[in-house]
LOVOTOR-665821 format. One record per residue: x, y, z of N, C-alpha, C in turn; residue in three letters. Coordinates in Angstrom, 3 decimals, padded with zeros to 6 digits. Each point is the difference from the previous one (the first is absolute). Example, Ala and Ser with C-alpha at 12.3 -4.5 7.8 and 13.67 -1.06 7.14 Angstrom:
# LOVOTOR-665821
013.190,-005.690,007.800,-000.890,001.190,000.000,000.900,001.200,000.000,ALA
-000.350,001.050,-000.720,000.820,001.190,000.060,-000.770,001.090,000.730,SER
***
This chain:
# LOVOTOR-665821
-020.676,-012.625,023.119,-001.025,000.177,-001.006,000.487,-000.589,-001.319,MET
-000.838,-000.807,-000.623,000.357,-000.642,-001.260,000.103,001.038,-001.110,LYS
001.021,-000.161,-000.854,000.241,000.926,-001.104,-000.252,-000.729,-001.317,LYS
-000.976,000.511,-000.754,-000.412,-000.660,-001.244,000.256,000.918,-001.180,ILE
000.665,-000.531,-001.008,000.238,000.724,-001.239,-001.053,-000.354,-001.031,GLY
-000.470,000.995,-000.715,-000.958,-000.185,-001.088,000.736,000.364,-001.290,ILE
000.098,-000.957,-000.906,000.749,000.189,-001.242,-000.969,-000.212,-001.156,TYR
-000.510,001.087,-000.549,-000.957,-000.086,-001.092,000.662,000.122,-001.351,GLY
-000.722,-000.443,-001.012,000.500,000.119,-001.372,-000.812,-000.870,-000.934,GLY
000.285,000.115,-001.274,-000.708,-000.867,-000.944,000.586,-001.412,000.028,THR
001.317,-000.105,000.240,000.687,-001.303,000.022,-000.357,-000.796,-001.259,PHE
000.323,000.588,-001.144,-000.407,-000.556,-001.293,001.207,-000.226,-000.909,ASN
000.869,-000.982,000.333,-000.047,-000.947,001.102,000.862,000.468,001.182,PRO
-000.154,-000.681,001.150,000.933,000.245,001.109,001.369,-000.548,-000.394,PRO
001.064,000.686,000.406,001.341,-000.443,-000.375,000.925,000.040,001.216,HIS
001.211,-000.453,-000.202,000.915,-000.102,001.139,000.364,001.360,000.569,ILE
-000.086,001.046,-000.801,000.248,001.347,000.523,-000.992,000.363,001.085,GLY
-001.281,-000.360,-000.207,-001.017,000.240,001.031,000.374,-000.729,001.288,HIS
000.431,-001.253,-000.141,000.281,-000.826,001.176,001.265,000.459,000.732,LEU
001.043,000.318,-000.764,001.255,000.425,000.622,-000.197,001.310,000.751,ILE
-000.662,000.961,-000.629,-000.173,001.291,000.662,-000.937,-000.117,001.199,THR
-001.035,-000.831,-000.106,-000.907,-000.196,001.139,000.748,-000.602,001.183,ALA
000.822,-000.984,-000.263,000.783,-000.627,001.073,000.972,001.009,000.613,GLU
000.583,000.828,-000.828,000.929,001.015,000.481,-000.714,001.008,000.891,TYR
-001.191,000.460,-000.436,-000.784,000.947,000.805,-000.383,-000.638,001.322,VAL
-000.456,-001.239,-000.055,-000.429,-000.712,001.211,001.120,-000.007,001.040,LYS
001.187,-000.341,-000.432,001.126,-000.045,000.925,000.474,001.369,000.445,GLY
-000.089,000.978,-000.884,000.509,001.340,000.312,-000.810,000.700,001.076,SER
-001.322,-000.192,-000.008,-000.815,000.709,000.995,-000.700,-000.942,000.976,ILE
000.351,-001.289,-000.077,-000.513,-000.951,000.984,-001.476,-000.310,-000.133,GLY
-000.475,-000.140,-001.229,-001.399,-000.388,-000.195,-000.194,-001.458,000.398,LEU
-001.163,-000.298,000.550,-000.327,-001.385,000.346,-000.541,-000.764,-001.200,ASP
-000.643,000.731,-000.912,-000.651,-000.639,-001.137,-000.140,001.018,-001.125,GLU
000.050,-000.484,-001.229,-000.326,000.832,-001.163,-001.128,-000.678,-000.759,ILE
-001.041,000.781,-000.270,-001.153,-000.492,-000.749,000.051,000.614,-001.397,ILE
000.120,-000.843,-000.998,-000.040,000.448,-001.392,-001.472,000.141,-000.405,PHE
-000.332,001.127,-000.622,-001.394,000.290,-000.343,-000.086,000.303,-001.496,VAL
-000.272,-001.024,-000.825,-000.184,000.277,-001.425,-001.231,000.883,-000.220,PRO
000.164,001.003,-000.843,-001.097,000.929,-000.273,-000.946,-000.594,-001.038,SER
-001.218,000.495,000.005,-000.949,-000.365,-001.051,000.191,000.947,-001.174,PHE
-000.245,001.280,000.220,000.298,001.052,-000.972,000.691,001.119,000.765,ILE
001.172,000.413,-000.454,000.695,001.097,000.664,-000.351,001.320,-000.688,THR
-000.139,001.061,000.772,-000.407,001.280,-000.579,001.001,000.576,-001.004,PRO
001.284,-000.305,000.171,001.022,000.666,-000.803,000.645,-000.905,-001.042,HIS
-000.591,-001.156,-000.251,000.575,-000.898,-001.010,-001.029,-000.259,-001.081,LYS
000.461,-000.716,-001.013,-000.893,-000.287,-001.120,-001.136,-000.913,000.448,ARG
-001.106,000.122,-000.670,-001.139,-000.857,000.311,000.216,-001.362,-000.664,LYS
-000.722,-000.980,000.432,000.101,-001.336,-000.580,000.595,-001.011,000.961,GLY
000.675,000.473,001.053,000.625,-000.948,000.923,-001.037,-000.816,000.770,GLU
-001.250,000.482,000.056,-001.037,-000.765,000.694,-000.228,-001.361,-000.666,GLU
000.305,-000.097,-001.294,-000.173,-001.279,-000.713,001.000,-001.051,000.473,ARG
001.091,000.448,000.593,001.023,-000.947,000.459,-000.002,-000.162,001.518,THR
-001.021,000.494,000.672,-000.020,000.020,001.467,000.227,-001.386,000.612,ALA
-000.730,-001.001,-000.462,000.147,-001.346,000.579,001.413,-000.544,-000.211,ASP
000.543,000.217,-001.195,001.368,-000.467,-000.269,001.012,000.731,000.887,HIS
-000.158,001.308,000.148,000.949,000.770,000.799,-000.051,-000.411,001.468,ARG
-001.202,-000.278,000.496,-000.121,-000.464,001.385,000.701,-001.353,000.162,PHE
-000.260,-000.908,-000.920,000.606,-001.332,000.099,001.522,000.072,-000.113,GLU
000.500,000.810,-000.928,001.462,000.118,-000.141,000.627,000.614,001.246,MET
-000.660,001.003,000.582,000.544,000.632,001.205,-000.002,-000.986,001.160,THR
-001.053,-000.793,000.112,-000.066,-001.033,001.029,001.137,-000.998,-000.170,THR
000.250,-000.403,-001.239,001.094,-000.931,-000.265,001.362,000.645,000.285,ARG
000.110,001.298,-000.303,001.276,000.693,000.194,000.405,000.048,001.474,ALA
-000.963,000.202,000.891,000.342,000.154,001.426,-000.030,-001.323,000.761,VAL
-000.443,-001.054,-000.674,-000.090,-001.312,000.650,001.357,-000.384,000.591,LYS
-000.014,-000.465,001.203,001.239,-000.414,000.651,000.570,001.046,000.933,GLY
-000.499,001.235,-000.070,000.445,001.041,000.927,-001.156,000.267,000.963,ASN
000.127,-000.478,001.224,-001.102,000.120,000.965,-000.259,001.435,000.437,THR
000.904,000.908,-000.320,-000.199,001.415,000.337,-000.688,000.775,-001.120,ASP
-000.244,-000.645,-001.132,-000.692,000.613,-001.132,-001.345,-000.688,-000.197,PHE
-001.016,000.799,-000.341,-001.301,-000.558,-000.355,-000.600,000.861,-001.104,SER
-001.127,-000.447,-000.541,-000.668,000.709,-001.094,-001.451,000.219,000.390,VAL
-000.487,001.207,-000.241,-001.400,000.325,000.262,-000.733,000.204,-001.316,SER
-001.216,-000.527,-000.064,-000.839,000.206,-001.182,-001.015,001.124,000.225,ASP
000.227,000.842,001.015,-000.954,001.044,000.345,-000.372,000.869,-001.208,TYR
000.994,000.557,-000.694,-000.296,000.900,-001.118,-000.625,-000.744,-001.169,GLU
000.393,-001.244,-000.201,-000.567,-000.780,-001.102,-001.470,-000.312,000.254,LEU
-000.331,-000.376,001.231,-001.400,-000.294,000.335,-000.855,001.252,000.012,LYS
000.600,001.122,000.414,-000.730,001.270,000.022,-000.363,000.413,-001.416,LYS
000.885,-000.303,-000.968,-000.227,000.411,-001.376,000.166,001.496,-000.147,GLY
-000.183,000.512,-001.176,000.055,001.434,-000.286,001.416,000.535,000.235,ASP
000.150,001.305,-000.063,001.301,000.641,000.172,000.478,-000.162,001.439,THR
001.283,-000.310,000.149,000.592,-000.215,001.313,000.618,001.298,000.505,SER
-000.613,000.579,001.027,000.560,001.185,000.626,000.690,-000.415,001.293,TYR
001.232,000.447,000.177,000.817,-000.408,001.136,-000.648,000.347,001.331,THR
-000.644,001.147,000.103,-000.618,000.382,001.276,-001.029,-001.039,000.436,ILE
-000.774,-000.533,-000.944,-001.002,-001.026,000.334,000.673,-001.283,000.462,GLU
001.090,-000.347,-000.648,000.734,-001.208,000.379,000.606,000.157,001.393,THR
000.600,001.149,000.262,000.587,000.255,001.322,-001.086,-000.077,001.068,VAL
-001.151,000.609,-000.241,-001.090,-000.039,000.985,-000.503,-001.428,000.227,GLU
-000.033,-000.810,-001.062,-000.383,-001.409,000.144,000.957,-000.729,000.944,HIS
001.300,000.204,-000.201,000.976,-000.714,000.822,000.059,000.545,001.426,PHE
-000.310,001.269,000.185,-000.073,000.541,001.367,-001.094,-000.717,000.777,ILE
-001.152,-000.221,-000.647,-001.100,-000.721,000.661,000.365,-001.456,000.231,LYS
000.605,-000.611,-001.003,000.329,-001.424,000.092,001.082,-000.282,001.038,LYS
000.966,000.910,000.111,001.129,-000.199,000.915,000.039,001.116,001.039,TYR
-001.101,000.192,000.700,-000.041,001.079,000.996,001.071,-000.247,001.061,SER
000.625,001.070,000.422,001.066,-000.100,000.984,001.373,-000.215,-000.602,GLY
000.073,-000.164,-001.316,001.286,-000.164,-000.676,000.413,001.316,-000.640,CYS
001.272,000.150,-000.244,000.509,001.146,-000.750,000.118,-000.394,-001.463,SER
-000.544,000.846,-000.894,000.054,-000.277,-001.433,001.077,000.835,-000.670,LEU
000.666,-000.618,-000.967,001.044,000.639,-000.792,-000.319,-000.254,-001.468,PHE
-000.253,001.054,-000.752,-000.309,-000.104,-001.419,001.296,000.098,-000.789,LEU
000.326,-001.040,-000.758,001.268,-000.093,-000.717,-000.208,000.410,-001.452,ILE
000.748,001.034,-000.419,-000.076,000.451,-001.393,001.400,000.316,-000.500,ILE
000.129,000.140,-001.309,001.271,000.392,-000.598,000.055,001.505,-000.213,GLY
001.204,000.485,-000.243,000.185,001.422,-000.258,-000.854,000.462,-001.169,THR
-000.166,-000.849,-001.017,-000.824,000.368,-001.150,-001.417,000.360,000.435,ASP
-000.577,-000.776,000.909,-001.342,000.301,000.506,000.010,001.196,000.953,ASN
001.076,000.143,000.758,000.073,001.112,000.939,000.021,001.346,-000.722,TYR
000.574,000.021,-001.190,000.076,001.246,-000.770,-001.397,000.540,-000.328,MET
-000.996,-000.885,-000.054,-001.374,000.436,-000.308,-000.940,-000.206,001.191,THR
000.564,-000.295,001.158,-000.823,-000.303,001.176,-000.974,001.128,000.320,PHE
000.403,001.232,-000.202,-000.874,001.142,000.285,-001.246,000.020,-000.885,HIS
000.002,-000.758,-001.095,-001.151,-000.084,-000.907,-000.943,-001.153,000.355,LEU
000.408,-000.852,000.936,-000.832,-001.132,000.386,-001.245,000.493,000.725,TRP
-000.986,-000.851,000.096,-001.203,000.322,000.765,000.354,000.047,001.491,LYS
-000.258,001.124,000.642,000.168,000.202,001.448,001.394,-000.348,000.523,ALA
001.069,000.575,-000.582,001.344,-000.342,000.476,000.228,000.349,001.469,PRO
-000.583,001.115,000.465,000.173,000.369,001.411,-000.639,-001.026,000.934,ASP
-001.158,-000.523,-000.397,-000.658,-001.030,000.818,000.808,-001.285,000.020,LYS
000.604,-000.330,-001.140,000.863,-001.190,-000.034,001.119,000.155,001.029,ILE
000.642,001.172,000.008,001.121,000.237,000.907,-000.426,000.067,001.464,LEU
-001.270,000.289,000.260,-000.501,-000.026,001.375,-000.216,-001.427,000.493,GLU
-000.272,-000.902,-000.920,-000.375,-001.364,000.364,001.131,-001.020,-000.127,ARG
000.984,000.317,-000.831,001.103,-000.944,-000.222,001.281,000.779,-000.262,ALA
001.104,-000.580,000.422,001.296,000.575,-000.370,000.261,-000.352,-001.455,ALA
000.607,000.919,-000.702,000.344,-000.226,-001.398,001.456,-000.430,-000.065,LEU
000.257,-001.126,-000.644,001.361,-000.502,-000.171,000.338,000.148,-001.482,VAL
000.972,000.841,-000.290,000.352,000.303,-001.386,001.342,-000.647,-000.332,VAL
-000.042,-000.896,-000.992,001.201,-000.689,-000.464,000.560,000.727,-001.214,MET
001.329,000.131,-000.059,000.599,000.557,-001.200,-000.275,-000.913,-001.191,ASN
-000.023,000.597,-001.181,-000.205,-000.748,-001.235,001.049,000.428,-001.016,ARG
000.410,-000.918,-000.880,000.958,000.388,-001.041,-000.554,001.165,-000.825,PRO
000.873,000.925,-000.354,-000.330,001.142,-000.867,-000.896,001.040,000.657,ASN
-000.134,-000.028,001.320,-000.758,001.030,000.716,000.925,000.625,001.037,PHE
-000.152,001.298,000.252,000.897,000.663,000.954,-000.160,-000.551,001.405,PRO
001.097,-000.008,000.737,-000.024,-000.494,001.379,-000.325,001.092,001.000,ARG
-000.048,001.250,-000.430,-000.207,001.092,000.940,-001.430,000.536,-000.037,ASN
-000.968,-000.866,-000.321,-001.391,000.474,-000.092,-000.516,000.496,001.337,VAL
000.549,-000.495,001.105,-000.476,000.465,001.305,000.244,001.496,000.188,ASN
000.979,000.539,-000.684,000.246,001.435,000.080,-001.082,000.782,-000.754,GLU
-000.643,-000.648,-000.957,-001.007,000.667,-000.821,-001.376,-000.039,000.658,VAL
-000.403,-001.144,000.516,-001.364,-000.172,000.493,-000.138,-000.031,001.519,PHE
001.075,-000.031,000.737,-000.106,-000.050,001.448,000.053,-001.419,000.528,GLY
-000.054,-000.116,001.336,000.209,-001.311,000.605,-001.056,-000.361,001.037,THR
-001.164,000.608,-000.040,-001.042,-000.302,000.986,-000.373,-001.488,-000.035,LYS
000.231,-000.690,001.121,-000.331,-001.419,000.152,000.523,-000.840,-001.164,ASN
001.187,000.336,-000.490,000.574,-000.668,-001.165,001.400,-000.497,000.324,THR
000.273,-001.227,-000.428,001.307,-000.625,000.204,000.587,-000.263,-001.385,ILE
001.209,000.477,-000.237,000.675,-000.227,-001.275,001.026,-001.108,000.194,PHE
-000.081,-001.016,-000.860,000.882,-001.156,000.143,000.738,-000.245,-001.314,ILE
001.311,-000.126,000.109,000.785,-000.403,-001.158,-000.032,-001.517,-000.088,ASP
-000.565,-000.480,-001.085,-000.047,-001.439,-000.262,000.913,-000.274,-001.189,VAL
000.403,-001.254,-000.188,000.817,-000.300,-001.181,-000.749,000.400,-001.270,PRO
000.698,000.620,-000.935,-000.618,000.388,-001.272,-000.103,-001.219,-000.903,ASN
-001.169,-000.599,000.004,-000.275,-001.165,-000.835,-000.726,000.525,-001.233,ILE
000.711,000.157,-001.088,-000.575,000.632,-001.188,-000.754,-001.037,-000.836,ASP
-001.097,-000.488,000.596,-000.891,-000.946,-000.670,-001.383,000.616,000.046,ILE
-000.717,-000.064,-001.097,-001.362,000.518,000.003,-000.953,-001.048,-000.565,SER
-001.231,000.066,000.468,-001.020,-000.916,-000.511,-000.214,000.212,-001.494,SER
000.074,001.250,-000.456,-000.208,000.263,-001.429,001.109,-000.639,-000.841,SER
001.231,000.033,000.494,001.095,-000.650,-000.716,-000.194,-001.518,-000.027,GLU
-000.477,-000.563,001.097,-000.262,-001.445,000.034,-001.081,-000.352,-001.019,ILE
-001.065,000.798,-000.056,-001.057,-000.254,-000.993,000.551,000.070,-001.424,ARG
000.864,000.987,-000.266,000.603,000.119,-001.341,000.852,-001.216,-000.323,ARG
000.764,-000.451,000.982,000.857,-001.172,-000.233,-000.837,-001.235,-000.316,ARG
-001.060,-000.211,000.778,-000.858,-001.167,-000.250,-000.630,000.101,-001.386,VAL
-000.498,001.172,-000.341,-000.630,000.204,-001.314,001.004,-000.263,-001.121,LYS
001.255,000.343,000.236,001.038,-000.223,-000.999,000.607,-001.395,000.033,GLY
-000.552,-000.887,000.827,000.491,-001.367,000.071,001.295,-000.157,000.771,GLY
000.367,000.988,000.800,001.246,-000.066,000.772,-000.260,-000.525,001.406,LYS
001.035,-000.536,000.593,-000.084,-000.560,001.346,-000.147,001.099,001.049,SER
-000.777,-000.295,001.039,-000.077,000.885,001.172,000.501,-000.733,001.248,VAL
000.715,-001.069,-000.242,000.582,-000.760,001.103,000.905,000.906,000.811,ARG
-000.075,-000.111,001.309,000.737,000.795,000.981,-000.512,001.439,000.124,TYR
-000.949,000.405,-000.842,-000.635,001.314,000.153,-001.263,-000.114,000.841,LEU
-000.638,-001.159,-000.083,-001.187,-000.302,000.801,000.262,-001.316,000.726,VAL
-000.687,-000.254,001.116,000.152,-001.301,000.650,-000.376,-001.130,-000.965,PRO
000.616,-001.155,000.167,-000.243,-001.128,-000.907,-001.479,-000.327,-000.131,ASP
-000.721,000.014,001.118,-001.424,-000.338,-000.031,-000.805,001.022,-000.813,ASP
000.416,001.258,000.025,-000.655,001.039,-000.809,000.325,-000.218,-001.469,VAL
001.239,-000.341,-000.310,000.397,-000.292,-001.379,-000.835,-001.155,-000.555,ASP
-000.139,-001.065,000.782,-000.810,-001.142,-000.441,-001.451,000.414,-000.236,ARG
-000.541,000.825,000.899,-001.386,000.445,-000.127,-000.191,000.813,-001.283,TYR
000.926,000.887,-000.287,-000.072,000.809,-001.224,-000.031,-000.911,-001.222,ILE
000.880,-000.997,-000.001,000.066,-000.922,-001.138,-001.261,-000.853,-000.111,GLN
-000.456,-000.548,001.136,-001.179,-000.879,-000.013,-001.246,000.712,-000.498,GLN
-000.111,001.305,000.307,-001.213,000.742,-000.358,000.189,000.869,-001.236,HIS
001.156,-000.076,-000.625,000.233,000.762,-001.224,-000.147,001.500,000.181,GLY
000.425,000.500,001.152,-000.150,001.442,000.277,001.001,000.817,-000.793,LEU
-000.371,001.210,-000.320,000.841,001.024,-000.607,000.450,-000.313,-001.414,TYR
-000.662,-000.911,-000.662,000.359,-000.335,-001.388,-000.574,001.003,-000.969,LYS
***
């Protein structure tokens, strides 16, 4: 049975930390493919990211280019409105019937997973893959339980999209923090100034 990872996020912008950890997860649990799913509007983040949807999709596409095991879905962007994970999981269950789905999130998101829309339904439909994150405890599984959940230690890549945006706004280089093609795209379109 094919094993597909779903990796959602704003990806504003996508950076090498996203790619390194995704590759690590893929190898650790034997995923056949990881689909990056840029959100339109996330329920728990600031509003306004919908204005950058096209740019975020294009940058994510450029970021994964060259890795045949990675792809990008525009499902949430085309759907518009707030992106709820349960709806995305149900979309991919229909699209990839007969496959096993694995939802990839960081410890930061797992800490609030119980507040998401229909968390129990998500866990019925997909395995949850929780990656450690810098500055978050590694023993969260003792707090929330382990139903259909896999905890994976990935390299702690302390890079954030918000820090990249700050660096660009401050006129600093983001070389080696994002793929070269993403860096060029940011510069060509004057993003984050």
